[in-house]
C-alpha positions as CSV (number, residue, x, y, z in Angstrom):
1,M,98.4,26.6,69.9
2,R,101.2,28.1,67.7
3,V,100.6,25.3,65.2
4,I,97.0,26.3,64.9
5,L,98.0,29.9,64.3
6,E,100.5,28.9,61.7
7,I,97.8,26.8,59.9
8,I,95.5,29.8,60.0
9,L,98.2,32.0,58.5
10,I,98.9,29.5,55.8
11,L,95.2,29.1,54.9
12,L,94.9,32.9,54.7
13,D,97.9,33.0,52.3
14,I,96.3,30.3,50.2
15,Y,93.0,32.1,50.1
16,W,94.8,35.3,49.1
17,W,96.2,33.5,46.1
18,I,92.8,32.0,45.3
19,V,91.2,35.5,45.3
20,L,94.0,36.7,43.0
21,A,93.4,33.9,40.6
22,M,89.7,34.8,40.6
23,I,90.6,38.4,39.7
24,V,93.0,37.3,36.9
25,L,90.5,34.8,35.5
26,S,87.7,37.3,35.5
27,W,89.8,39.8,33.5
28,L,90.8,37.1,31.1
29,I,87.2,36.1,30.6
30,A,86.0,39.7,30.3
31,F,88.6,40.5,27.7
32,N,87.8,37.3,25.8
33,V,91.4,36.0,26.1
34,I,89.9,32.7,27.4
35,N,86.3,31.6,27.3
36,T,84.2,29.4,29.6
37,R,83.2,27.1,26.7
38,N,86.5,25.4,27.4
39,Q,85.7,22.6,29.9
40,F,88.9,23.1,31.9
41,V,88.5,26.9,32.1
42,D,84.9,26.5,33.1
43,M,85.8,24.0,35.9
44,V,88.5,26.2,37.2
45,W,86.3,29.3,37.1
46,R,83.4,27.6,38.9
47,T,85.8,26.2,41.5
48,V,87.4,29.6,42.2
49,N,84.0,31.3,42.2
50,S,82.5,28.9,44.6
51,L,85.5,29.5,47.0
52,T,85.4,33.3,46.8
53,E,81.8,34.2,46.3
54,P,80.6,33.4,49.9
55,V,83.1,35.9,51.2
56,L,82.8,38.5,48.5
57,R,79.0,38.6,48.4
58,P,78.6,40.3,51.8
59,I,81.3,42.9,51.0
60,R,79.6,43.7,47.7
61,R,76.3,44.3,49.5
62,F,77.9,47.1,51.5
63,M,80.3,48.5,48.9
64,P,79.0,50.2,45.8
65,K,80.6,49.7,42.4
66,F,82.7,52.6,41.3
67,S,82.1,53.1,37.6
68,G,81.5,49.4,37.1
69,I,84.6,48.4,39.0
70,D,84.2,45.8,41.7
71,V,86.4,46.8,44.7
72,S,85.3,43.9,46.9
73,P,88.5,41.9,46.3
74,I,90.6,44.8,47.3
75,I,88.6,45.1,50.6
76,L,89.0,41.4,51.1
77,F,92.8,41.7,50.5
78,I,92.9,44.4,53.2
79,L,90.9,42.3,55.6
80,I,93.1,39.3,55.1
81,Y,96.2,41.4,55.6
82,L,94.7,42.9,58.8
83,V,93.8,39.5,60.2
84,Q,97.3,38.2,59.4
85,R,99.0,41.2,61.1
86,V,96.8,40.9,64.2
87,I,97.7,37.2,64.5
88,Q,101.4,37.9,63.9
89,L,101.8,40.9,66.2
90,Y,99.3,40.5,68.9
91,I,98.3,36.8,69.3
92,Y,101.3,34.7,68.2
93,P,104.0,36.3,70.5
94,Y,101.8,35.7,73.6
95,V,100.9,32.1,73.0
96,F,103.1,29.6,74.9
């Protein structure tokens, strides 16, 4: 059981980095540092978007945009952190 919890924690860490990559890519695309006409950039952008959008879309429905700023990734970071802490503090120590 501990192995499963470790795998969940690792997957949550990986997903955290994927969300961070999505944020950085969206900024780089918005400020025209990179563009999606590049085939590699477009492939990475579509992959990262397809991994993050199903989770961010429900958060965006409930959270309004503040002056055009999307705060849904911040909410997702907080949720990932809370899930990790619950697993580490309350579930992991009591699993044999």
